[in-house]
C-alpha positions in Angstrom: -33.1 22.1 33.4 -30.5 23.1 30.9 -28.0 23.8 33.7 -28.4 20.3 35.0 -27.6 18.9 31.5 -24.4 21.0 31.4 -23.4 19.7 34.8 -24.0 16.1 33.6 -21.9 16.8 30.5 -19.1 18.4 32.6 -19.1 15.4 35.0 -18.9 12.9 32.1 -15.9 14.8 30.7 -14.2 14.9 34.1 -14.8 11.2 34.5 -13.3 10.4 31.1 -10.3 12.7 31.7 -9.7 11.1 35.0 -9.4 7.7 33.3 -6.9 9.1 30.9 -4.8 11.1 33.4 -4.5 8.5 36.2 -1.7 6.1 35.5 -1.8 2.4 36.1 -4.8 0.2 36.9 -7.9 1.9 38.2 -10.2 -0.1 40.6 -13.3 1.5 39.1 -14.7 0.8 35.7 -15.1 3.4 33.0 -18.8 3.8 33.5 -18.5 4.1 37.3 -15.8 6.7 36.9 -18.1 8.7 34.5 -21.0 8.3 36.9 -18.9 9.6 39.9 -17.9 12.5 37.8 -21.5 13.3 36.9 -22.6 13.1 40.6 -19.7 15.3 41.6 -20.5 17.9 39.0 -24.2 18.0 39.8 -23.3 18.2 43.5 -21.0 21.1 42.8 -23.6 22.9 40.8 -26.2 22.4 43.6 -23.7 23.8 46.2 -22.9 26.8 44.0 -26.6 27.5 43.5 -27.2 27.2 47.2 -24.6 29.9 48.0 -25.9 32.1 45.2 -22.8 31.8 43.0 -22.9 32.9 39.4 -22.7 30.6 36.4 -18.9 30.9 36.1 -18.4 30.1 39.8 -20.9 27.2 39.5 -18.9 25.8 36.6 -15.7 26.0 38.6 -17.4 24.4 41.6 -18.8 21.5 39.5 -15.4 20.8 37.9 -13.5 20.9 41.2 -15.9 18.8 43.2 -16.2 16.2 40.4 -12.4 16.0 40.1 -12.0 15.6 43.8 -14.7 13.0 44.1 -13.3 10.9 41.2 -9.8 11.2 42.7 -10.9 10.1 46.1 -13.0 7.2 44.9 -10.4 5.9 42.4 -7.6 5.9 45.0 -5.4 8.6 43.4 -2.6 9.4 45.8 -3.8 6.7 48.1 -2.5 3.3 49.2 0.1 1.5 47.3 -0.1 -2.3 47.4 3.2 -4.2 48.0 3.7 -7.8 47.7 5.2 -9.4 50.8 
């Protein structure tokens, strides 16, 4: 249970950092970005646990998957809108 709490905290931090790092207007709100970070971190922890990874590797998995999920859903590196 304590591990899940750590993954939730990691995800929240990743979501907050994503809001600070991504320049310009973000289509997702702050709470949704944090929620996506939490979901990504918990998912990363579950994947790491399923493959039998240790706690350090589980931490790395949770950070990476949370960051990727936030980046994908917030449109980082994606489409640029141009006025015609």
